[in-house]
C-alpha positions in Angstrom: 0.0 0.0 0.0 1.3 3.4 -1.0 -0.4 6.7 -0.3 0.5 9.8 -2.2 0.9 12.6 0.3 2.3 15.1 -2.2 0.2 17.9 -3.8 1.1 16.5 -7.3 0.7 13.2 -9.1 3.5 10.8 -8.5 4.7 8.0 -10.9 6.0 4.6 -10.1 8.1 2.9 -12.8 7.4 -0.8 -13.5 10.5 -1.7 -11.5 9.1 0.2 -8.5 5.6 -1.2 -8.2 4.0 -4.6 -8.8 1.6 -5.0 -11.7 -1.8 -6.6 -11.4 -0.2 -10.0 -11.3 2.3 -9.1 -8.5 5.2 -9.0 -11.0 7.8 -6.4 -10.5 10.5 -5.8 -13.1 14.0 -7.0 -12.0 13.6 -6.3 -8.3 15.9 -8.7 -6.6 18.3 -5.9 -5.4 15.6 -3.9 -3.6 12.7 -6.1 -2.9 13.5 -8.6 -0.2 11.4 -10.7 2.2 13.0 -11.5 5.6 11.9 -14.5 7.5 13.7 -15.7 10.6 16.6 -13.4 9.8 17.1 -15.0 6.4 16.7 -12.8 3.3 14.7 -14.0 0.3 15.1 -11.6 -2.6 12.3 -11.6 -5.2 13.0 -13.6 -8.3 14.1 -11.4 -11.2 11.5 -11.3 -14.0 12.4 -9.2 -17.0 9.2 -7.7 -18.3 10.7 -6.3 -21.5 10.6 -2.9 -23.0 7.7 -0.6 -22.6 7.0 1.6 -25.6 4.8 4.2 -23.8 4.0 5.5 -20.4 4.1 2.4 -18.3 4.2 4.1 -14.9 1.6 3.7 -12.2 0.2 7.2 -11.7 -1.1 8.1 -8.2 -3.0 11.4 -7.8 -2.6 13.5 -4.7 -4.4 11.8 -1.7 -4.9 8.6 -3.6 -3.4 5.2 -2.7 -2.4 2.2 -4.7 -2.5 -1.3 -3.3 -0.9 -4.4 -4.7 0.2 -7.8 -3.7 3.2 -10.0 -4.4 2.8 -13.8 -4.0 5.2 -15.5 -1.6 6.1 -17.9 -4.4 7.9 -15.0 -6.1 10.5 -15.1 -3.3 11.2 -18.9 -3.4 10.1 -18.9 0.2 10.2 -22.5 1.6 6.7 -23.8 2.3 7.4 -24.4 5.9 8.0 -20.7 6.4 4.7 -19.5 4.9 3.1 -18.9 8.3 6.2 -17.4 10.0 6.4 -13.7 10.8 7.8 -11.7 7.8 9.2 -8.4 7.0 9.2 -6.8 3.6 12.2 -4.7 2.7 10.9 -2.4 0.0 11.0 1.4 -0.4 9.7 2.2 -3.8 11.1 5.4 -5.4 8.6 7.8 -6.8 8.9 10.7 -9.1 6.7 13.6 -10.1 4.8 12.7 -13.2 5.0 14.7 -16.3 1.7 16.0 -17.5 0.1 14.0 -20.3 
C-alpha cells in the first residue's frame, strides 16, 4: 500500500511497483522478504521494453494497493506462516503532465 501525500501526481516505474499479477521488473536488489533473519530476494523477472507511459500514476491523496505472491521469493513452504518483514522502499517521481 502506498499513499501519495504530495500535492502533485506521482509516478512509479514498472521496476518500482508490482503490476496486477504481482510481478515487478528485475527487483531482486531492492525487494526482499525477511523470515527468521534470512533474506529471500524476489525472483528477477524481465518484463521487457515498454513503448509508452508504463508508470503507475497516483494522484494527490490517492493510494495504490498491490500484492506479491510469496512464491515469487522462493520462500520455503514451511515458512509461509512465520512472521515476515518486507524490505521495499519504492522510489517515486513527479509525473510529467500527459
